[in-house]
C-alpha positions in Angstrom: 0.0 0.1 0.0 2.8 2.4 0.8 4.6 1.9 -2.5 0.9 2.4 -4.3 0.7 5.7 -2.4 3.4 7.0 -3.5 2.9 5.9 -7.1 -0.8 7.9 -7.0 1.3 10.8 -6.0 3.7 10.8 -9.3 1.1 9.9 -11.3 -0.5 13.0 -9.9 2.1 15.4 -10.4 3.0 14.0 -14.1 -1.1 15.1 -14.5 -0.2 18.7 -12.9 2.7 18.8 -14.9 1.2 17.7 -18.3 3.3 14.8 -18.9 0.7 12.4 -18.1 -3.0 12.0 -20.2 -6.3 10.8 -19.0 -9.0 9.4 -21.1 -12.2 9.0 -19.2 -13.9 5.7 -18.7 -16.2 4.3 -21.5 -19.1 2.1 -20.7 -20.8 -0.6 -23.6 -24.1 -1.5 -22.3 -25.9 -4.2 -23.4 -29.8 -4.6 -23.1 -28.9 -8.1 -21.0 -27.4 -6.0 -18.4 -24.2 -6.6 -19.3 -21.8 -3.9 -19.3 -17.6 -3.4 -20.7 -15.8 -0.4 -19.1 -13.1 0.8 -20.7 -10.6 3.3 -19.5 -7.1 4.2 -20.5 -4.2 6.4 -19.8 -0.8 7.1 -19.3 2.5 7.3 -17.1 5.9 8.1 -17.6 7.5 5.6 -19.5 4.4 3.5 -20.3 0.7 3.6 -21.1 -2.3 1.4 -20.3 -5.9 0.1 -20.9 -8.0 -1.5 -18.0 -11.1 -3.4 -19.3 -13.5 -5.0 -17.4 -17.0 -6.3 -17.4 -20.2 -6.6 -14.8 -23.9 -7.5 -15.0 -25.5 -6.6 -11.4 -28.1 -9.9 -12.3 -24.6 -11.8 -12.4 -22.5 -11.8 -9.8 -21.9 -7.7 -10.5 -17.8 -6.9 -11.0 -16.1 -9.8 -13.4 -12.6 -10.2 -14.5 -10.6 -6.9 -14.3 -7.1 -7.2 -17.0 -5.1 -4.2 -17.9 -3.0 -4.3 -20.9 0.3 -2.4 -20.7 2.4 -0.7 -23.7 5.6 0.8 -24.1 4.8 4.9 -24.6 7.5 5.4 -26.8 7.0 2.4 -29.8 3.6 1.4 -28.8 4.7 -2.0 -28.0 2.6 -4.2 -25.8 5.1 -5.3 -22.8 2.0 -7.0 -19.9 -1.0 -8.5 -20.0 -2.3 -8.4 -16.1 -5.1 -10.0 -14.4 -6.1 -6.6 -12.1 -8.7 -7.3 -9.7 -6.4 -6.8 -6.5 -4.2 -4.3 -8.0 -7.4 -1.9 -8.6 -8.6 -2.5 -5.0 -5.5 -1.1 -3.6 -4.8 1.6 -6.3 -8.3 2.8 -5.4 -7.5 3.0 -1.7 -4.3 4.1 -2.6 -5.9 7.4 -4.3 -8.0 8.2 -1.2 -4.7 7.9 1.0 -3.2 10.6 -1.3 -5.9 13.0 -0.3 -5.8 12.1 3.0 -2.3 12.9 3.1 -2.8 16.3 1.2 -6.0 17.5 3.0 -7.0 16.0 6.2 -5.8 16.8 9.9 -2.5 15.3 10.7 -3.2 14.2 13.7 -6.5 12.6 12.9 -7.4 9.4 14.7 -10.5 8.3 14.2 -12.2 7.0 10.7 -15.7 6.2 9.8 -16.9 4.2 7.3 -20.0 3.0 5.2 -19.9 0.2 3.5 -17.8 -3.0 4.5 -17.2 -5.0 0.8 -13.6 -5.2 -0.5 -12.9 -1.9 -1.5 -13.7 -0.9 2.1 -11.0 -2.7 3.2 -8.1 -0.9 0.9 -9.9 2.3 2.2 -8.9 1.8 5.5 -5.1 0.2 4.9 -4.7 3.5 3.1 -5.5 5.7 5.5 -4.2 4.0 8.3 -0.8 4.1 6.4 -0.7 8.1 6.1 -2.7 8.7 9.5 -2.3 8.0 13.2 -5.4 6.4 12.8 -6.6 4.4 16.7 -10.3 4.1 16.1 -12.3 3.1 12.5 -15.9 2.8 13.2 -17.8 1.0 10.6 -21.7 1.0 9.7 -22.9 -1.3 6.6 -26.5 -2.3 5.8 -25.4 -5.7 5.7 -25.0 -6.5 9.1 -22.9 -10.3 8.8 -21.0 -8.3 6.8 -19.9 -5.5 8.8 -19.3 -8.2 11.6 -16.7 -9.6 9.5 -14.9 -6.4 8.2 -15.0 -5.1 12.0 -13.5 -8.4 13.1 -10.9 -8.7 9.9 -9.3 -5.2 10.5 -9.9 -4.9 14.2 -12.6 -1.7 14.0 -15.7 -0.5 15.9 -18.9 -2.3 14.8 -21.0 0.7 14.8 -24.9 0.3 15.6 -26.0 3.3 13.0 -24.6 5.2 10.2 -24.5 8.1 12.4 -22.9 6.6 15.1 -20.1 5.6 13.0 -19.3 9.1 11.4 -20.7 11.6 13.6 -17.6 13.0 15.4 -14.9 11.0 13.3 -12.2 13.0 11.4 -12.3 11.0 8.2 -15.0 9.5 7.0 -15.4 7.4 3.7 -18.4 6.4 2.0 -17.5 2.9 -0.1 -21.0 1.8 -1.2 -23.1 0.9 -4.5 -26.0 3.3 -2.9 -28.4 5.0 -5.5 -29.2 7.5 -2.6 -27.3 9.2 0.5 -25.8 7.3 3.0 -25.3 10.0 5.5 -26.3 13.6 6.6 -25.1 16.6 6.1 -25.4 17.5 9.8 -23.1 14.7 11.0 -19.9 16.0 9.1 -18.6 18.9 11.6 -16.2 21.6 9.9 -12.4 20.1 9.6 -13.5 16.6 8.5 -11.9 15.2 5.7 -14.9 13.1 3.4 -14.1 10.4 0.9 -16.5 9.4 -1.3 -15.3 6.2 -3.6 -18.4 4.2 -3.5 -21.3 5.5 -6.2 -19.8 6.7 -10.0 -22.4 6.7 -12.0 -24.4 9.9 -12.8 -27.9 8.4 -11.0 -26.3 7.3 -7.4 -25.6 9.6 -4.9 -23.6 8.3 -1.4 -23.3 12.2 -0.2 -26.3 14.6 0.4 -26.5 17.9 -1.7 -26.5 20.2 1.6 -22.9 18.4 2.5 -21.7 18.9 -0.9 -22.8 22.6 -0.9 -21.3 23.0 2.6 -17.7 21.8 1.2 -15.1 24.2 1.5 -13.4 22.0 -1.3 -14.2 19.5 -3.3 -11.7 17.8 -5.3 -12.2 15.1 -8.0 -9.6 12.8 -9.6 -11.1 14.1 -13.0 -13.3 16.8 -14.4 -14.2 15.7 -17.3 -15.2 12.2 -16.0 -16.9 13.6 -13.1 -19.2 15.2 -15.2 -20.5 11.9 -16.6 -19.8 9.7 -13.7 -20.2 12.1 -10.0 -24.0 12.2 -9.2 -23.0 13.6 -5.9 -21.8 16.8 -7.9 -24.5 17.1 -10.6 -26.6 19.0 -8.8 -24.2 21.6 -8.2 -25.1 24.8 -10.4 -21.6 26.3 -11.0 -19.1 23.6 -9.6 -17.0 26.2 -7.9 -15.7 24.8 -5.1 -14.5 21.7 -7.6 -11.2 21.0 -8.3 -9.1 18.6 -9.5 -6.9 16.6 -7.2 -3.5 17.4 -9.5 -4.4 21.0 -8.7 -4.8 21.0 -4.7 -1.7 21.5 -2.8 -1.2 20.2 1.2 -3.4 21.9 3.4 -5.4 21.1 6.5 -8.3 23.7 6.9 -10.0 23.3 10.4 -12.9 25.1 9.6 -14.1 23.9 6.4 -15.0 20.2 5.6 -13.3 18.9 2.4 -14.5 16.1 0.0 -12.7 13.7 -2.1 -14.7 12.5 -4.6 -12.7 9.4 -6.1 -14.1 7.9 -9.4 -10.9 5.9 -10.2 -8.7 7.2 -13.5 -6.8 5.3 -15.9 -3.5 7.1 -15.1 -3.9 5.3 -11.6 -3.9 2.4 -13.0 -0.9 3.2 -15.8 1.0 3.9 -12.4 0.1 0.7 -10.6 1.0 -1.6 -13.3 3.9 0.5 -14.1 5.5 -0.6 -10.7 4.3 -4.4 -10.6 5.7 -4.8 -14.3 8.9 -3.2 -13.1 8.9 -5.3 -10.2 8.1 -8.7 -11.8 10.8 -8.2 -14.7 13.3 -7.5 -11.5 12.2 -10.8 -10.0 11.6 -12.7 -13.6 8.1 -13.4 -12.6 5.7 -13.8 -15.4 5.5 -15.3 -18.8 6.9 -13.7 -21.7 4.8 -12.1 -23.9 4.8 -14.1 -27.8 6.6 -11.4 -30.1 
């Protein structure tokens, strides 16, 4: 996780300098409910595309693959199974945003959701902040109980109990409607909303988004298509890209990171995995 957080830092710095290129996610949606998700981006000496499929009626998300290429020649250099890598890089992006925007001494994390993505969110935030208590709530009690036991968390009785008074709040759900209330969130809180990434889904209430002094997104173009949490804002004047955010905690404001997941993050993570695999002589050579 620490290595991946560093790769996310480097990825956003490359975006800021104009060295990296990101293409927003595209979706091919079939009448059967099956969806093909495609995204592409560059990082350093590489570019990559991530392709995965899903069908909510048949188990949700299916296999994720990343294809990595040499940016200079266009030559394909690796094909990776990337389910775990995607989970880690999503957590790592929140870890990087947390490092930039949350209180340096933040010690209490409240999280809504207890799926696979929620686990790497906790891991990443623990890697960058001195967290001594994690409170978790989920609408599926047995999942939340297992999550709490596995990650040494406190099992909250309600969503409000999980997040009220927490220095950092994470929403990691597939909810269509908001899972927290604005009045539960105090000034100085950092909120990472990384679940719903469809225009018709929202984890955060409109009132909270309007109260926020700063809303950071990983990519504005992608957010305009996918961020249902933000599509009620008329002017978007408090919305900026994470690449343009400098480190700085403000105890007087609520800060939100709306994480959608972008291809530059996948390219950076894949670059690291590829270089480690080459160094350790892992994997099978691609046909020439």
